[in-house]
BAROZA-259928 format. One line per 8 residues: for each residue x, y, z of C-alpha. Coordinates in steps of 0.02 Angstrom, whole numbers, plus 50000, padded with zeros to 5 digits. Layout:
X:Y:Z; ...
END
This chain:
56657:56692:57006; 56516:56730:56922; 56586:56833:56792; 56672:56679:56736; 56488:56559:56736; 56409:56709:56655; 56530:56718:56515; 56509:56531:56505
56326:56545:56498; 56333:56680:56344; 56452:56575:56269; 56368:56414:56251; 56211:56504:56216; 56255:56569:56064; 56348:56430:56025; 56183:56341:56012
56122:56497:55919; 56229:56479:55819; 56203:56291:55801; 55994:56323:55767; 56037:56438:55645; 56161:56334:55535; 56048:56165:55522; 55921:56287:55481
56013:56350:55333; 56067:56155:55282; 55900:56121:55295; 55795:56252:55184; 55877:56214:55020; 55964:56375:54973; 56079:56347:54819; 56252:56350:54910
56162:56176:55007; 56137:56114:54876; 56307:56151:54760; 56394:56047:54913; 56276:55888:54806; 56374:55833:54652; 56290:55811:54476; 56283:55610:54501
56253:55614:54658; 56084:55703:54633; 56024:55622:54488; 56024:55461:54584; 55935:55527:54719; 55826:55601:54596; 55801:55413:54519; 55776:55335:54668
55629:55418:54717; 55554:55394:54558; 55590:55203:54566; 55499:55047:54666; 55584:54921:54711; 55517:54739:54755; 55614:54576:54852; 55657:54468:54726
55578:54310:54854; 55395:54404:54881; 55355:54519:54733; 55208:54594:54835; 55331:54683:54960; 55377:54853:54891; 55452:55006:54937; 55518:55159:54879
55673:55165:54963; 55856:55106:54887; 55923:55027:55036; 55748:54924:55084; 55754:54742:55143; 55597:54639:55119; 55487:54614:55282; 55481:54430:55277
55651:54348:55168; 55774:54512:55239; 55836:54501:55073; 55884:54681:54986; 55738:54736:54856; 55807:54761:54674; 55733:54893:54550; 55582:54859:54451
55540:54899:54281; 55427:55070:54321; 55376:55009:54091; 55297:54883:54152; 55153:54816:54077; 54971:54734:54128; 54995:54558:54122; 54885:54469:53992
54821:54297:54006; 54640:54218:53907; 54495:54158:54011; 54342:54086:53963; 54215:54222:53944; 54088:54118:54053; 54208:54081:54183; 54355:54202:54212
54403:54097:54328; 54467:53993:54204; 54657:54053:54161; 54773:54010:54048; 54946:54098:53962; 54911:53965:53807; 54832:54046:53687; 54761:53903:53590
54660:53814:53719; 54474:53783:53734; 54372:53835:53887; 54291:53670:53969; 54105:53714:53871; 54213:53722:53708; 54198:53907:53678; 54359:54005:53619
54480:54103:53747; 54473:54282:53766; 54615:54414:53808; 54585:54471:53970; 54686:54593:54119; 54752:54458:54260; 54715:54534:54419; 54786:54461:54612
54757:54485:54776; 54879:54590:54835; 54911:54475:55012; 54902:54295:54910; 54970:54334:54776; 54934:54182:54662; 54761:54220:54711; 54692:54252:54523
54573:54308:54408; 54537:54409:54256; 54370:54474:54341; 54433:54655:54379; 54306:54655:54539; 54350:54488:54586; 54359:54469:54762; 54510:54356:54868
54420:54188:54896; 54552:54189:55023; 54532:54351:55143; 54403:54456:55027; 54495:54573:54999; 54465:54653:54818; 54606:54608:54664; 54743:54721:54585
54797:54720:54438; 54953:54617:54406; 55100:54735:54326; 55228:54679:54243; 55291:54484:54249; 55220:54327:54255; 55265:54135:54269; 55169:53993:54212
55213:53797:54195; 55301:53750:54027; 55158:53572:54048; 55032:53641:54139; 54994:53851:54058; 54849:53844:54174; 54982:53852:54326; 55019:54033:54360
55123:54114:54473; 55196:54295:54501; 55329:54234:54572; 55505:54171:54458; 55534:54063:54603; 55384:53958:54618; 55335:53771:54553; 55209:53694:54469
55091:53625:54594; 55032:53477:54464; 55209:53414:54417; 55326:53521:54534; 55404:53607:54367; 55501:53771:54377; 55409:53895:54331; 55451:53996:54138
55416:54157:54123; 55266:54239:54007; 55265:54355:53882; 55175:54485:53925; 55038:54542:53788; 55069:54416:53675; 54928:54410:53555; 55016:54258:53451
54889:54210:53311; 54795:54078:53341; 54754:54063:53144; 54566:54096:53169
END
């Protein structure tokens, strides 16, 4: 009886040690472990490490996980363009809060507009400014550069959003994409 118990304990010990060694080899990144991954799978895995994903309904919700879902609405996140440019808008030199996408508009005091980068609160993306040192009027957080597509009302170009599904707060029209970095000649 004792010998059979000893034999079972030795067998279990050998299996445990073998499993630990096999697990260590698989996780060590040896060439044998890597050879089992096909080339397309390895490229997809490498590309997914560099890619950023965002919720189409809540663009401020981002992840590097290709299988991530939005923590707000549960939608699957979509890949984001890594070559996105910083959003450009037009504002008054004396009032960085006056923002429009219309390059031909004038400041309330009649001055010409200047092309500027756009910044938004990470928690309240509709709180925007052209002041790189600006703070959110709701939570006081530092504004961050808006990268990629912005949207504006075709009738009210001063109504701007980062949400592709937003509506104008004045007339209720759907916002439309604004061409980023549009240096339209105003005839001056």
